[in-house]
Backbone as a ProteinNet text record, in pm:
[ID]
protein_1_A
[PRIMARY]
MRNKKYISLYALGLLMVLGLRGYARLAGTKELYWLLRPTAWWAGVLSKASFAYEPGVGFVNHSLRFIIAPECAGLRFLMIACLMLIWSFVHRMKCFWKGLLWTLFSLPAACALTVFVNGIRIALAVTLPPLIKETGAFGMLTLGQLHTAIGALVYFLSLLALYRIGDGISRNIAGMEEEQSSSNRFLPALWYLGPVLGLPLLSRM
[TERTIARY]
3550.3	3475.4	3363.6	3250.8	3137.3	3161.4	3114.4	3137.9	3074.3	3149.6	3102	2981	2957	2843.8	2709.7	2712	2587.9	2560.6	2651.1	2631.1	2501.8	2474.8	2351.8	2227.5	2236.6	2122.7	2106.5	2218	2208.1	2141.6	2182.1	2125.9	1977.2	1940.4	1800	1716.9	1767.9	1697.5	1679.3	1783.7	1774.6	1673.2	1671.2	1575	1431.5	1412.3	1279.4	1230.9	1319.5	1282.8	1262.2	1347.3	1329.9	1199.3	1163.7	1035.5	919	928.9	825.8	818.3	933.6	936.2	869.1	897.9	832.5	682.7	643.9	501.5	434.2	502.5	444.4	419.8	504.5	489.4	362.3	318.2	201.5	76.4	90.4	-21.2	-114.4	-244.4	-346.9	-416.4	-535.2	-607.8	-643.3	-676.3	-713.1	-593.4	-477.3	-358.1	-302.8	-328.3	-275	-380.9	-494.2	-602.1	-553.7	-471.2	-420.7	-341.3	-285.4	-207.9	-289.4	-373	-453.3	-564.3	-624.7	-738.8	-700.9	-601	-565.5	-512.3	-446.4	-397.2	-512.6	-615.5	-732.9	-807.4	-815.3	-882.8	-807.1	-675.3	-595.2	-596.7	-586.9	-594.7	-730.8	-836.1	-969.7	-984.8	-924.2	-927.9	-860.1	-746.7	-669.3	-733.4	-787.5	-841.4	-991	-1056.8	-1202.3	-1273.7	-1209.4	-1269.1	-1288.3	-1397.3	-1425.4	-1384.7	-1329.3	-1285.4	-1355.3	-1420.6	-1493.2	-1413.3	-1415.4	-1339	-1413.9	-1342.7	-1395.3	-1299.3	-1342	-1253	-1192.3	-1064.5	-994.4	-949.8	-994.4	-959.4	-880.3	-937.9	-874.9	-978.2	-934.3	-1023.6	-1046.7	-1174.3	-1210.1	-1294.8	-1267.1	-1355.1	-1399.4	-1524	-1571.3	-1584.5	-1624.5	-1641.3	-1508.2	-1401.5	-1269	-1196.3	-1254.5	-1191.8	-1050.7	-1044.9	-916.2	-921.8	-820.3	-813.4	-686.4	-701.7	-586.7	-569.5	-488.8	-469.9	-353.7	-332.5	-218.4	-85.2	-72.5	51.2	72.1	-34.3	-27	-6	16.2	25.2	151.3	253	376.5	471.5	462	547	695	726	867.1	923.6	846.1	889.5	903.6	810.5	815.9	945.7	982.1	1103.4	1228.6	1231.7	1347.2	1360.7	1248	1250.8	1296.6	1245.8	1283.1	1432.2	1481	1621.6	1712.5	1670	1750.1	1763.7	1653.9	1659.6	1754.3	1751.4	1834.6	1981.2	2008.6	2148	2220.5	2146.6	2211.7	2240.5	2161.8	2171.2	2186.2	2163.9	2163.8	2300.3	2407.5	2542.6	2570.2	2482.6	2502.2	2454.7	2374.4	2322	2436.9	2430.7	2540.6	2558.2	2448.6	2459.3	2373.3	2393.1	2322.2	2171.9	2126	1982.1	1913.2	1980.1	1923.7	1918.7	2022.6	2023.2	1911.3	1882	1772.8	1638.7	1619	1495.3	1480.8	1591.4	1588.7	1549.6	1606.4	1577.8	1431.6	1378.9	1240.2	1143.1	1178.1	1090.9	1089.3	1194.7	1204.3	1092.5	1046.2	940.4	806.7	753.7	627.7	642	760	780.7	772.6	832.5	827.8	685.6	609	469	385.9	401.1	325.3	362.8	492.3	536	483	479.3	430.1	285.5	202.5	61.8	50.5	125.8	120.6	165.2	278	335	253.6	211.3	137.3	1.4	-59.2	-185	-167.4	-57.8	-28.3	-5.4	71.2	99.9	-28.7	-117.5	-242.3	-332.3	-338.3	-419.2	-370.5	-239.4	-184.2	-214.7	-207.9	-236.8	-383.2	-470.2	-612.1	-641.5	-581.2	-618.6	-536	-410.8	-325	-357.5	-382.9	-406.4	-515.4	-634	-734	-684.2	-610.9	-559	-454.8	-367.7	-263.5	-324.9	-430.2	-497.5	-559.1	-611.7	-672.8	-568.7	-454.4	-351.3	-264.1	-264.5	-180.9	-37	-4.5	132.1	163.4	291.9	337.4	257.8	233.5	153	213.6	344.4	412	400.3	358.2	349.6	214	215.6	91.1	46.3	-76.7	-129.2	-44.6	-2.4	81.1	216.6	276.4	406.3	395.2	286.5	264.4	247	173.3	152.9	286.7	371.8	503.9	591	586.8	667.6	626.5	495.9	446.8	496.7	487.2	531.2	679.4	760.4	905.5	942.7	880.9	913.2	871.2	749	698.6	780.3	807.7	884.2	1025.7	1089.4	1227.3	1236.1	1148.6	1149.5	1117.6	1031.4	996.9	1115.6	1193.9	1313.7	1415.4	1427.6	1516.3	1473.9	1342.7	1291.5	1311	1282.9	1299.7	1444.6	1535.4	1677.1	1719.3	1671.4	1704.3	1645.9	1522.6	1459.4	1534.3	1564.4	1638.8	1776.5	1840.2	1971.4	1963	1862.5	1848.6	1813.9	1718.6	1677.6	1791	1857.4	1965.7	2083.1	2107.1	2215.4	2183.9	2057.9	2018.7	2028.4	1986.1	1995.3	2140.7	2228.1	2369.5	2446.6	2384.4	2453.3	2561.3	2538.3	2636.8	2609.9	2716.3	2704.4	2681	2624	2591.6	2715.6	2826	2947.1	3010.4	2969.1	3019.7	2948.6	2833.6	2756.1	2828.9	2833.2	2900.1	2802.7	2678.8	2576.8	2617.6	2592.8	2622.5	2495	2498.6	2378.3	2330.5	2419.6	2382.1	2322.2	2324.6	2275.5	2127.3	2038.3	1898.4	1882.2	1959.6	1951.7	1994.2	2099.6	2145.9	2043.7	1981	1879.2	1761.5	1729.1	1616.8	1656.5	1767.6	1806.8	1850.4	1911.2	1958.3	1846.7	1750.5	1642.8	1546.9	1513.3	1410	1461.3	1584.7	1639	1742.2	1826.5	1935.9	1892.1	1802.3	1760	1685.3	1588.5	1526.4	1626.6	1725.5	1826.7	1907.6	1947.8	2021.4	1936.5	1807.9	1718.7	1710.6	1701.4	1694.5	1826.2	1936.6	2066.2	2083.3
3908.5	3786.5	3819.6	3759	3788.7	3737.5	3816.8	3786.7	3653.7	3574.4	3441.7	3447.5	3562.9	3571.6	3561.9	3578.4	3570	3429.9	3336.7	3200	3141	3168.2	3115.5	3172.8	3297.6	3357.3	3297.9	3268.7	3197.2	3061.6	2993.7	2862.8	2873.3	2976.9	2997	3020.8	3102.5	3126.2	2998.2	2916	2789.7	2696.8	2691.4	2606.9	2653.5	2785	2838.4	2792.4	2798.8	2760.4	2609.6	2532.1	2386.3	2347.1	2419.5	2394.8	2423.1	2531.9	2564.1	2457.8	2408.5	2305.7	2177.2	2138.5	2021.3	2041.8	2161	2194.8	2190	2241.3	2247.1	2107.6	2013	1878	1810.5	1846	1781.8	1867.8	1993.6	2087.8	2072.6	2080.7	2083.2	2217.5	2220.7	2347.8	2403.1	2316.3	2362.1	2425.2	2358	2407.5	2533.6	2551.2	2666.9	2774.8	2760.7	2858.9	2999.1	3011.7	3142.3	3213.9	3138.1	3196.4	3203.5	3102.8	3099.9	3204.3	3226.3	3319	3461.4	3523.4	3659.3	3663.8	3556.5	3552.7	3552.4	3470.7	3465.2	3598.2	3661.7	3792.8	3895.6	3903	4000.7	3973.3	3845.9	3810.9	3848.3	3832	3869.6	4018.9	4096.5	4242.5	4285.6	4226.3	4265.5	4217.7	4096.6	4037.7	4057.4	4107.6	4124	3990.8	3884.4	3750.9	3706.2	3635	3590.1	3443.3	3411.5	3275.2	3226.5	3113.2	3055.5	2939.4	2930	2825.8	2693.2	2587.8	2452.1	2364.8	2312.4	2230.8	2114.6	2094.5	1986.5	2019.8	2134.4	2173.8	2303.3	2406.3	2537.8	2644.2	2755	2863.2	2851.8	2842.4	2803.5	2911.8	2933.6	3011.5	2917.3	2872	2769.4	2822.3	2947.4	3001.6	3011.1	3041.5	3049.1	2915.1	2818.9	2686.8	2703.1	2782.9	2816.4	2784	2714.4	2675.1	2731	2797.1	2836.5	2727.1	2629.4	2510.5	2530.4	2436.6	2448.3	2465.1	2403.5	2418.2	2560.4	2640	2778.8	2877.2	2825.9	2913.9	2998.7	2958.2	3036	3009.6	2891.6	2862	2856.5	2808.2	2803.7	2944.6	3034.8	3173.7	3234.3	3203	3253.7	3210	3083.2	3031.2	3096.5	3113.2	3176.6	3321.4	3394.9	3535.4	3549.8	3463.3	3469.8	3442.3	3337.7	3301.8	3407	3465.7	3568.8	3691.2	3732.8	3848.3	3823.3	3702.8	3672.7	3657.1	3570	3536.9	3649.2	3735.1	3842.2	3966.1	3987.6	4116.4	4111.6	3997	3996.3	4032.3	4004.9	4034.8	4184.5	4265.9	4410.8	4471.3	4396.2	4449.3	4470.8	4580.7	4620.6	4528.6	4464.1	4375.6	4252.4	4153.5	4026.6	4045.2	4129.8	4144.4	4211.2	4306.6	4364.3	4259.3	4176.1	4067.9	3968.5	3940.7	3849.3	3907.5	4036.3	4101.9	4099.8	4123.9	4118.9	3978.8	3878.5	3740	3705.8	3741.7	3710	3789.8	3913.6	3997.3	3950.2	3881.9	3839.4	3744	3661.7	3565.5	3633.2	3719	3786.2	3878.7	3938.5	4022.1	3937.7	3819.4	3729.5	3680.1	3656.9	3614.2	3722	3845.9	3956.6	3974.3	3966.7	3981.3	3867.6	3746.8	3632	3650	3696.3	3721.3	3827.9	3935.4	4045.4	3999.8	3932.3	3890.5	3777.6	3682.7	3568.6	3610.2	3709.1	3761.1	3823	3894.8	3952.9	3843.2	3741	3629.6	3559.5	3533.2	3464.4	3552.2	3681.4	3773.1	3776.7	3777.8	3774.8	3642.3	3533	3401.3	3389.4	3466.5	3465	3554.4	3672.3	3773	3767.3	3725.1	3729.5	3625.5	3497.9	3398.2	3433.9	3486.3	3525.6	3636.7	3733.8	3843	3791.5	3703.3	3648.6	3562.1	3489.6	3404.8	3489.1	3604.6	3692.6	3751.9	3789.9	3853.3	3752.6	3628.6	3527.7	3529.2	3612	3616.8	3490	3452.4	3332.9	3209.9	3200.5	3089.9	2953.9	2947.7	2819.6	2769.1	2854.5	2816	2755.1	2647	2592.3	2676.6	2652.7	2728.2	2702.7	2577.5	2543.9	2612	2615.4	2680.7	2831.1	2891.1	3034	3062.2	2977.1	2991.3	2985.6	2891.3	2878	2999.7	3049.1	3164.3	3289.2	3308.2	3422.8	3413.8	3295.6	3277.4	3303.5	3249.4	3267.5	3414.7	3485.8	3627.3	3711	3689.1	3767.1	3740	3613.7	3579.5	3635.4	3623.8	3670.1	3821.7	3894.8	4040.5	4083.8	4007.7	4039.6	4018.4	3913.3	3891.4	4002.6	4049.5	4162.4	4284.9	4312.6	4428.4	4410	4288.9	4263.6	4278.5	4233.7	4244.5	4390.8	4471.8	4614.3	4680.3	4642.9	4699.6	4655.8	4526.1	4475.6	4538	4559.8	4623.9	4765.9	4840.6	4978.8	4988.4	4904.9	4910.6	4868.3	4758.3	4709.7	4806.8	4873.6	4971.9	5092.2	5133.1	5245.7	5209.1	5088.7	5044.6	5039.6	4992.2	4977.1	5108.1	5212	5339.1	5331.8	5251.5	5233.5	5331.4	5382.3	5460.3	5364	5414.8	5326.8	5261.3	5335.2	5278.2	5173.9	5174	5074.4	4941.1	4941	4818.9	4717.3	4595	4487.7	4400	4449.5	4369.4	4336.1	4215	4167.4	4170.7	4236.7	4250.1	4116.7	4018.2	3889.7	3794.7	3832	3742.9	3707.4	3801.3	3761.5	3653.8	3660.1	3557	3422.2	3421.8	3296.9	3242.7	3330.7	3287.4	3224	3274.7	3218	3090.1	3095.4	2982.4	2862.6	2888.9	2779.2	2687	2738.1	2650.6	2605.4	2695.5	2663.9	2570	2591.3	2510.2	2408.4	2450.9	2364.4	2242.9	2261.6	2150.5	2041.9	2076.8	1972.2	1898.1	1969.9	1905.5	1805.2	1843.9	1753.2	1632.4	1654.5	1543.7	1442.4	1491.8	1400.7	1324.7	1395.1	1328.8	1219.7
9768	9800.6	9899.6	9880.9	9965.5	10106.7	10204.5	10344.1	10382.3	10459.2	10497.4	10588.5	10652	10745.2	10672.4	10540.2	10465	10412.4	10435.3	10386	10441.6	10569.5	10629.3	10560.9	10513.2	10443.3	10304.3	10236.6	10109.3	10130.9	10236.9	10267.5	10300.8	10376.5	10410.4	10285.2	10193.6	10068	9988.7	9985.4	9913	9977.4	10110.9	10181	10156.3	10150.9	10122	9985.1	9887.1	9750.7	9740.1	9806	9804.6	9872.8	9978.2	10043	9948.8	9874.5	9775.7	9666.7	9627.2	9522.1	9570.8	9694.2	9750	9764.2	9803.7	9815.3	9678.6	9575.9	9441.8	9385.1	9419.2	9365.3	9415.2	9533.9	9593.4	9586	9546.1	9552	9432.6	9461.7	9358.5	9357.3	9300.7	9291.2	9429.1	9522.6	9656.3	9727.3	9717.4	9784.7	9719.3	9590.1	9517.9	9495	9561	9544.8	9578.1	9680.4	9725.1	9616	9521.7	9413.1	9284.2	9260.4	9138.6	9139.8	9256.3	9263.7	9224	9285.4	9242.6	9099.9	9056.6	8918.8	8820.2	8848	8760.5	8759.7	8876.5	8884.1	8800.6	8814.6	8743.2	8593	8554.8	8413.3	8355.2	8435.7	8390.8	8371.7	8462.4	8448.9	8319.3	8289	8170.7	8040.9	8042.4	7919.3	7904.2	8009.8	8012.9	7995	8043.6	8042	8186.8	8212.2	8348.6	8363.4	8480.2	8508.2	8634.8	8625.1	8738.3	8796.1	8927.6	8994.5	8989.1	8949.7	8951.4	9030.4	9145.2	9228.5	9149.6	9170.5	9102.9	8962.1	8910.2	8772.6	8772.4	8829.7	8830.3	8799.3	8745	8703.9	8553.1	8515.2	8379.2	8312.8	8184.8	8098.1	7987	7993.3	7900.1	7757.9	7743.5	7608.3	7534.5	7607.1	7546.8	7550.1	7623.4	7642	7698.8	7804.2	7866	8014.7	8063.5	8204	8267.2	8380.7	8462.3	8566.5	8533.1	8614.7	8711.8	8805.3	8896.3	8824.1	8706.7	8630.1	8581.7	8581.9	8536.3	8650.9	8770.9	8887.9	8888	8813.5	8807.1	8922.1	8983.4	9098.5	9061.7	8942.5	8903.2	8891.9	8831.6	8822.9	8962.1	9051.7	9188.3	9256.4	9239	9301.9	9244.3	9111.3	9048.1	9094.9	9098.7	9139	9283.5	9370.9	9512.8	9530.6	9468.4	9483.7	9421.3	9310.2	9245.7	9335.6	9398.4	9488.1	9605.2	9658	9775.1	9735.7	9642.7	9610.9	9536.8	9470.4	9394.5	9478.3	9586.6	9653.8	9805.7	9868.6	10014.7	10072.1	9999.6	10050.1	10058.1	9997.4	10003.3	10134.6	10208.9	10333.2	10432.3	10507.4	10593.7	10714.3	10757.2	10872.6	10849.7	10934.4	10920	10930	11024.2	11046.3	10928	10865.8	10743.2	10632.8	10628.1	10530.6	10554.8	10682.7	10715.6	10673.9	10699.5	10657.2	10505.2	10435.3	10288.4	10241.9	10305.2	10267.5	10290.6	10406.4	10438.7	10352.4	10320.1	10237.4	10091.9	10049.7	9910.1	9870.2	9963.7	9931.8	9903	9991.9	9956.8	9836.4	9817.7	9699.1	9572.9	9576.4	9460.5	9435.9	9543.6	9528.7	9460	9506	9446.7	9300.1	9270.4	9132.5	9046.2	9099.7	9023.7	8983.2	9075.6	9043.1	8934.8	8950.2	8854	8714.8	8708.8	8580	8518.6	8601.3	8549	8494.6	8558.1	8505.5	8368.1	8348.8	8217.4	8115.3	8155.7	8063.6	8019.5	8114.2	8081.4	7995.8	8027.6	7946.9	7802.2	7783.7	7648.4	7579.3	7654.8	7597.6	7556.2	7622.7	7588.5	7468.7	7465.2	7364.9	7236	7244.1	7125.3	7017.8	7053.2	6947.6	6846.9	6891.1	6789.5	6697.7	6753.9	6672	6572.2	6619.3	6532.1	6423.4	6459.5	6360.3	6249.5	6285.9	6185.9	6091.3	6146	6064.1	5990.4	6036.4	5972.5	6018.8	6117.2	6167.9	6246.8	6247.2	6317.9	6275.5	6145.5	6094.4	6117.8	6137.9	6156.9	6300.6	6392.8	6532.3	6564.2	6641.6	6693.2	6811.8	6857.2	6970.9	7095.5	7113.9	7228	7222.4	7102.3	7086.8	7109.9	7063.1	7085.4	7234.4	7302.5	7446.7	7520.4	7480.1	7542.1	7513.7	7390.1	7351.9	7429.7	7446.9	7524.4	7667.7	7726.8	7864.3	7881.2	7789.1	7798.5	7788.3	7694.8	7675.9	7796.3	7845.1	7958.2	8083.6	8110.4	8230	8224.2	8108.6	8096.6	8112	8045.3	8057.6	8200.5	8266.6	8405.2	8498	8473.3	8554	8532.5	8408.7	8381.7	8462.7	8460.6	8534.9	8684.7	8735.3	8877.5	8919.8	8836	8869.1	8880.2	8786.9	8790.3	8915.4	8951.3	9070.2	9195.8	9204.1	9319	9329.6	9216.5	9214	9270.6	9225.2	9271.3	9419	9464.5	9604.4	9696.4	9664.9	9750.5	9751.7	9639.7	9633.7	9722.3	9721.4	9807	9954.7	9990	10129.1	10174.8	10086.6	10121.3	10108.4	10052	10033.1	9927.5	9824.9	9718.2	9605.9	9546.3	9423.4	9307.9	9200.6	9088.5	9030.3	9025.3	8968.5	9059.1	9190.1	9283.2	9270.6	9204.7	9192.6	9107.4	9157.3	9084.2	9007.8	8991.3	8926.1	8783.1	8745.2	8611.1	8529.1	8416.5	8334.4	8278.6	8275.5	8218.9	8322.7	8450.4	8554.5	8539.3	8505	8486.4	8381.2	8274	8170.6	8226.1	8308.5	8368.1	8467.1	8543.8	8638	8566.2	8447.4	8372.8	8300.6	8226.8	8144.3	8227.7	8344.9	8428.3	8473.7	8554.4	8601.5	8491.4	8397.5	8299.5	8190.2	8144.5	8037.1	8085.5	8179.5	8221.9	8299.6	8398.8	8482.6	8404.6	8315.5	8235.5	8146.3	8094.9	8012.2	8092	8214.5	8301.1	8338.9	8360	8396.1	8282.5	8158.9	8045.2	8025.8	8050	8036.7	8142.6
[MASK]
+++++++++++++++++++++++++++++++++++++++++++++++++++++++++++++++++++++++++++++++++++++++++++++++++++++++++++++++++++++++++++++++++++++++++++++++++++++++++++++++++++++++++++++++++++++++++++++++++++++++++++++

């Protein structure tokens, strides 16, 4: 059973994510500029498309008719990644202070990963539809459905990679052998499916 001394760190991680969720509900393009700007830059580097900032709208490419709006900032992924890093690995830290550092570091790590992953997702959403339209693949999917499918795949694979990285780093910090690790390979799937699919389902019910 996980040591009770880490309960406060689990609670701190949850409060951090709830704070982000409250912030996200009220945030517009101005409040999310710090996240949208690097995402638009990275997506532009990958897709070779330029995005110009328009206040109240987001980062826009008029020729492609594509907008990186506040809804595209990836805040939900950021919250899931941050909470996963904390709740999955903080108990491995040898002392409370190392656990606190792990908890506090998880937020900027999740932010950096969100920009990196979200830029890839947007670049794929920009470049793939014209290619798919030419080849006729996925003819049954609408543009919106294809956009959603790309996002789900990229986010899920990114969580898998993040979990493996977090597992390795936390194991090294704790001095654990690989066979001593209690990591569950199915946890990344639960972290993704729970918030992304489970919460909307509960809301509708």
